[in-house]
C-alpha positions in Angstrom: 5.8 3.9 8.9 2.4 3.7 7.1 0.6 2.4 10.3 2.3 5.1 12.6 1.0 7.7 10.4 -2.4 6.7 10.0 -2.6 6.5 14.1 -1.1 10.0 14.7 -4.0 11.1 12.6 -6.5 9.4 14.7 -5.2 10.8 17.6 -5.9 14.2 16.2 -2.3 15.0 14.5 -2.2 16.2 10.7 -0.1 15.2 8.2 1.0 16.3 4.4 3.0 15.1 2.1 5.1 18.0 0.2 8.1 17.6 -2.1 9.5 14.7 -0.3 8.6 15.9 3.3 6.1 14.8 5.5 4.7 17.8 7.5 3.3 16.4 10.7 1.1 19.1 13.5 0.0 18.5 16.6 -3.4 19.8 17.6 -2.8 22.8 20.2 -5.0 21.3 22.6 -2.7 18.0 22.4 -3.7 14.3 21.5 -7.0 12.9 22.1 -8.4 9.3 22.6 -9.6 8.0 19.0 -13.0 6.2 18.5 -11.8 3.3 16.6 -9.1 0.5 17.6 -5.2 1.8 16.3 -4.0 -1.1 14.3 -0.2 -1.5 14.3 -0.7 -3.7 11.5 2.9 -5.9 11.5 4.7 -3.7 13.3 6.1 -4.2 16.7 7.6 -1.4 17.2 4.8 0.9 16.3 2.6 -0.7 18.9 5.5 -0.6 21.6 6.3 3.2 21.1 2.4 3.7 20.9 1.7 2.2 24.3 4.4 5.0 25.5 2.6 8.0 23.3 -0.9 6.5 24.5 -0.2 6.5 27.9 0.3 10.2 27.5 -3.4 11.0 26.6 -6.1 10.6 29.4 -8.6 7.8 28.1 -8.9 4.6 27.1 -7.5 3.2 24.0 -7.2 0.3 22.2 -4.2 -1.2 20.1 -4.6 -3.8 17.3 -2.1 -5.5 15.0 -2.2 -8.6 12.3 -1.8 -12.3 13.6 1.7 -12.8 13.7 1.9 -9.3 16.2 -1.1 -10.5 18.6 1.2 -13.3 19.7 4.0 -11.1 20.6 5.2 -9.9 24.2 4.0 -6.8 25.3 4.7 -7.5 29.4 8.1 -5.3 28.6 6.3 -2.0 28.1 3.1 -3.0 30.1 5.2 -3.4 33.7 7.0 -0.8 33.4 4.0 2.0 31.8 2.1 0.2 34.8 4.6 1.4 37.5 3.8 4.9 35.8 0.1 4.6 36.2 -0.7 3.3 33.0 -2.9 0.3 32.5 -1.8 -2.0 30.0 -4.0 -4.9 29.4 -3.8 -7.5 27.1 -4.0 -11.6 27.1 -1.9 -14.1 29.5 1.2 -13.5 31.6 2.7 -12.0 28.3 0.2 -9.4 27.3 -0.5 -10.0 23.9 -2.0 -8.0 21.7 -4.9 -6.8 21.1 -4.0 -4.3 24.2 -5.9 -1.9 26.1 -4.0 0.9 27.6 -6.0 3.3 30.5 -4.0 6.3 31.0 -4.9 9.2 33.3 -3.0 11.2 31.4 -0.8 12.4 34.8 1.8 9.4 34.8 4.4 9.2 38.2 8.1 9.4 37.3 10.0 6.3 37.1 13.6 4.6 37.3 14.1 1.6 35.6 16.3 -0.7 34.5 15.4 -2.5 31.1 16.3 -6.5 31.7 16.4 -7.1 28.0 17.8 -4.6 26.1 15.5 -2.7 23.8 14.9 0.3 22.1 11.3 0.0 21.7 11.2 -0.2 25.5 13.3 2.7 26.3 11.4 4.9 23.8 7.9 3.7 25.7 8.8 5.0 28.8 10.7 8.3 27.5 7.6 8.8 25.7 5.5 8.7 28.9 7.9 10.5 31.3 7.0 13.5 29.0 4.3 13.7 31.3 5.5 12.4 34.4 5.2 14.3 37.7 9.1 14.4 37.9 12.2 13.0 36.0 12.3 9.7 34.8 15.6 7.4 33.9 15.7 4.0 31.9 19.1 2.1 32.7 20.2 -0.8 29.9 23.0 -2.6 30.6 23.7 -2.9 26.5 23.7 0.5 24.7 20.9 0.4 22.3 19.9 2.8 19.3 19.8 6.1 20.4 17.5 7.7 18.0 14.3 8.6 20.5 16.8 10.5 23.0 18.4 12.3 20.1 15.3 13.3 18.6 13.9 14.5 21.8 17.0 16.4 22.7 16.7 18.4 19.1 13.1 18.9 19.7 14.0 20.8 23.3 13.4 18.3 25.7 16.1 18.5 28.6 17.1 14.6 28.5 20.7 13.8 29.6 22.8 10.6 28.8 25.8 9.0 30.6 27.4 6.2 29.8 27.7 3.0 32.6 30.2 0.4 31.7 28.8 -1.1 28.5 25.6 0.7 28.8 23.7 3.9 29.5 21.5 6.1 31.6 19.1 8.3 30.1 17.2 10.7 32.3 14.5 12.8 31.0 12.7 16.0 32.4 9.0 16.5 31.5 8.0 18.4 28.8 6.7 19.1 25.2 8.7 18.9 22.7 8.7 21.7 20.2 8.3 22.2 16.3 11.5 20.7 14.2 12.7 19.6 11.1 14.4 16.4 10.7 15.9 14.6 7.5 15.6 10.7 8.0 18.2 8.9 6.8 17.8 5.3 5.7 17.5 2.5 7.9 20.7 0.6 8.5 18.8 -2.7 9.1 17.1 -2.7 5.5 20.6 -1.6 3.9 22.1 -4.7 5.8 20.4 -7.0 3.4 22.1 -5.2 0.8 25.7 -5.5 2.1 25.3 -9.3 2.6 24.0 -9.3 -1.2 26.7 -7.6 -2.4 29.4 -9.5 -0.2 28.2 -12.9 -1.3 27.1 -12.3 -4.6 29.7 -13.5 -7.3 29.7 -10.1 -9.3 28.7 -7.5 -7.4 29.0 -3.8 -6.4 26.7 -1.9 -4.5 26.1 1.3 -2.6 23.5 2.3 -0.4 23.6 6.4 -0.3 22.3 7.0 2.7 22.2 5.5 6.4 22.3 6.3 9.7 25.0 5.3 11.4 25.2 5.1 15.2 27.0 2.3 16.4 24.4 0.9 17.8 23.1 0.5 14.6 25.7 -0.7 12.5 27.0 -3.9 14.6 26.6 -5.8 11.2 29.4 -3.7 9.4 31.7 -5.0 11.9 30.8 -8.8 11.6 30.9 -8.6 7.8 34.4 -7.2 7.9 35.7 -9.7 10.3 34.7 -12.4 7.9 36.6 -10.9 5.2 33.6 -9.2 3.2 34.5 -5.6 1.6 32.1 -3.8 3.1 32.2 -0.6 4.4 30.8 2.8 6.0 31.6 6.0 3.8 30.8 9.6 5.1 28.4 11.0 2.6 27.5 14.4 3.9 25.7 14.8 6.8 25.0 10.6 7.1 27.0 7.8 5.6 27.1 5.8 2.3 27.5 1.9 2.5 29.2 0.1 0.0 29.7 -3.6 -0.7 31.7 -5.9 -2.9 31.6 -9.6 -4.1 34.2 -10.9 -1.1 35.5 -14.3 0.1 34.1 -15.2 4.0 35.2 -16.9 6.5 33.4 -17.9 9.5 33.1 -15.8 12.7 31.2 -16.0 16.2 28.6 -13.4 16.4 27.1 -12.2 19.8 23.7 -10.9 19.9 25.6 -7.7 21.8 27.2 -6.9 18.9 23.7 -6.4 17.0 21.2 -5.3 20.2 17.9 -5.4 17.5 19.3 -8.8 16.1 17.0 -7.4 13.3 20.1 -8.4 10.7 20.7 -11.9 12.1 18.7 -13.8 9.1 21.1 -12.4 6.4 23.5 -12.6 8.4 22.8 -16.3 8.4 23.2 -15.9 4.7 26.3 -14.4 5.3 27.5 -17.5 7.2 26.1 -20.2 4.4 28.3 -18.4 1.8 31.6 -18.8 4.1 34.3 -21.4 4.7 34.2 -22.9 8.0 31.7 -22.7 11.1 30.1 -19.7 12.2 28.7 -19.6 15.9 25.7 -17.2 16.7 25.5 -16.8 20.5 23.1 -15.6 23.1 20.5 -15.7 20.1 17.2 -16.4 22.4 15.8 -12.8 21.7 15.1 -14.1 18.1 12.2 -16.5 19.5 10.0 -13.0 20.5 10.4 -11.3 16.9 7.5 -11.6 14.0 8.1 -15.4 13.8 10.6 -17.3 15.9 13.7 -16.0 13.7 16.0 -18.5 16.0 14.0 -21.5 14.3 13.8 -19.9 11.2 17.3 -18.8 10.4 18.3 -22.2 10.6 15.9 -24.1 8.9 16.7 -21.5 6.3 20.2 -22.4 6.4 19.3 -26.1 6.1 17.4 -25.0 3.3 20.7 -23.4 1.3 22.3 -27.1 2.1 24.1 -26.4 5.2 24.9 -28.3 8.5 23.1 -26.4 11.0 22.6 -27.3 15.3 21.9 -25.5 18.3 22.8 -25.4 22.1 20.4 -23.3 24.3 20.5 -20.0 22.9 23.4 -20.5 20.6 23.1 -22.1 17.1 25.9 -23.1 14.3 26.1 -22.9 10.9 28.9 -25.2 8.7 29.1 -22.9 5.5 29.2 -23.9 1.9 32.3 -21.9 0.8 30.5 -19.9 -1.5 26.8 -18.4 -2.3 27.2 -20.5 -5.7 26.9 -23.8 -4.0 23.2 -22.6 -2.5 20.5 -25.0 -3.1 17.4 -23.9 -4.8 14.5 -23.7 -2.2 10.8 -23.3 -1.4 10.2 -21.3 2.0 7.2 -19.8 3.9 7.9 -16.6 5.5 5.5 -17.2 8.8 4.5 -13.2 8.2 7.9 -12.0 9.1 9.5 -9.2 6.9 12.9 -10.2 7.8 12.5 -13.4 6.8 11.0 -12.7 3.5 14.2 -10.6 3.1 17.1 -12.8 3.9 15.5 -15.3 1.8 15.4 -13.1 -1.2 19.3 -12.2 -0.7 20.1 -15.6 -0.5 17.8 -16.4 -3.7 19.6 -13.8 -5.8 23.0 -14.7 -4.9 22.6 -18.6 -4.9 20.3 -21.2 -7.5 17.0 -19.0 -6.9 14.2 -19.5 -4.6 10.2 -19.6 -4.0 9.0 -17.2 -0.8 5.5 -18.3 0.1 4.1 -14.9 1.8 6.3 -12.5 0.3 3.9 -10.0 0.8 4.8 -9.5 4.4 7.7 -7.5 3.2 5.6 -4.5 2.8 5.3 -4.1 6.6 8.5 -2.5 6.4 9.8 -1.8 3.1 6.9 -1.9 0.6 9.4 -1.7 -2.3 11.8 -4.2 -1.5 11.5 -6.4 -4.3 11.6 -3.7 -6.6 14.3 -2.1 -5.5 16.0 -5.7 -5.8 15.1 -5.9 -9.1 16.8 -2.7 -10.5 19.5 -4.3 -9.2 19.7 -7.1 -11.9 
């Protein structure tokens, strides 16, 4: 969020913080190119969404990131945005950062089927579609989070959504969003880490008070319930609370299409380590293209805790230890990945402890994670 805020200010928007509210205003004449590079830090979401945003701004824009972000593939947004008329250049076939985005401002409408389920790619296309010369549509075979289209619809943009089998088609008519006020609930991907901690800790009751609970965001709850965890979403006014209590877990099969962002897989790996039996993680190849290779990282974490682990293609398997009380004390290098830091910390808190090298990587998404974790002791 911090990187996004700075970038928007570079592009001409203003931000003021007032009584817990962030007031963001765009200039009447529209956003403009920045004289300096737009630093997306460690956030792939920021870079992919900003590719869509700057594609609406005539001129040339440079987007950079840290060492971890600089090896992540951006061809997934470069290809559709290129078809719309924006030129996204990076390094190699996968278009890794730093990126240069050159846009004429007026873009071509696009009908695009996203080859790999990604709310980030979908959102980049929708943002670019705001200045297209006609209606643009995005089709996805697996439904991803609807946050962007819900936000645009609330801001007066004409956008229609149709369910197509297990997927969805979103059609957007170009236009400028109107002023709108939003209350932003807690991130369910962050909440998942506390839910697992509550479920596997030998003596815990936890509640996350405000969680965004659209079906595409909370697949991990169903996974944990299937494992026998006492984890529940409870209506809490406009949004939901997430409650978790100490539980005895059993192994299950976890499919990538249950959790399309796969951001929760590292901590579900920890849950599998505390379960009885062999858990199967199916079709998890997308994990290899995150801030680090989370496929290898999740397996390594499970091994560090004392589990037997193996893989077959894009599937991996964990033979659980029956309880977090059987976890080993371990040391792990975060490889600049905030999710691996958080998963390791959850395992350490519930088990015998751990040492995390590069723990500061968590600041890219959750700067106060360790403070909040300490408050639970």
